[in-house]
N, C-alpha and C positions, 0 to 999 in steps of 0.2 A: 504494500500500500504506500503510494508515494503522494503525499499531500501537496508539497511544493510551497513556495513562499506566499502565493496569493491565497491558498487555502488556509494557511496558518494565520494570515492577517484577518481573514473572515472569522475564524474561530475566536481569535482574541477580541475582535470587535463585538461579536455576539456575547462573549463572556463579560465584557465591560457593560453592555446593555443590561444583562440579566443581574449581575452581582454588584455592579457599581465599582468605581475606582478605589473606594476605601476597603472593600472586602477582598479584592483580588490578591493583594500581597498575603493576606492571611490564608487564603485558599492555596496559594503557591507553597507556602511553608508547610501546610498540612499535607499537601500532596507529596512534597519532598520527604517529610518524615515517614509517611506511609510507605513510599517506595524504598526508603532506606531500611525500614524494619522488614519489609518483604524480602529484600535482597539478603539481609543478615539471616533470616529464617531459612531461606532457600539454601544459602551457603552452608548452614549448619546441617541441613538434611543431606546435602550432597557429600559433605565431609563424613557424616555418619555412614552413609551408604558405601563410600570408598573404604572406610575402615572395616566394614563387614565383609566386603569382597576380598580385601587384603587378608583378613583373618581366615576366610574360607580357603584362599589359595595356599596359605601356609599349612593348613590342616591337610589339604589334598597332597601336598608335596611330602609330608611326613610319612 
């Protein structure tokens, strides 16, 4: 999905109309926090999965 610059400007304009200029920075911060937490949780799951696979490989080699 390729939005492009014009599509991005339309989205920002609509967001300004809906939420107003005062609420937009708060929404941006909340979105950033949410994405950061999601990334950390996903990384934890991937690390846990890799540990289990590594442990299974060690057991199979023994």
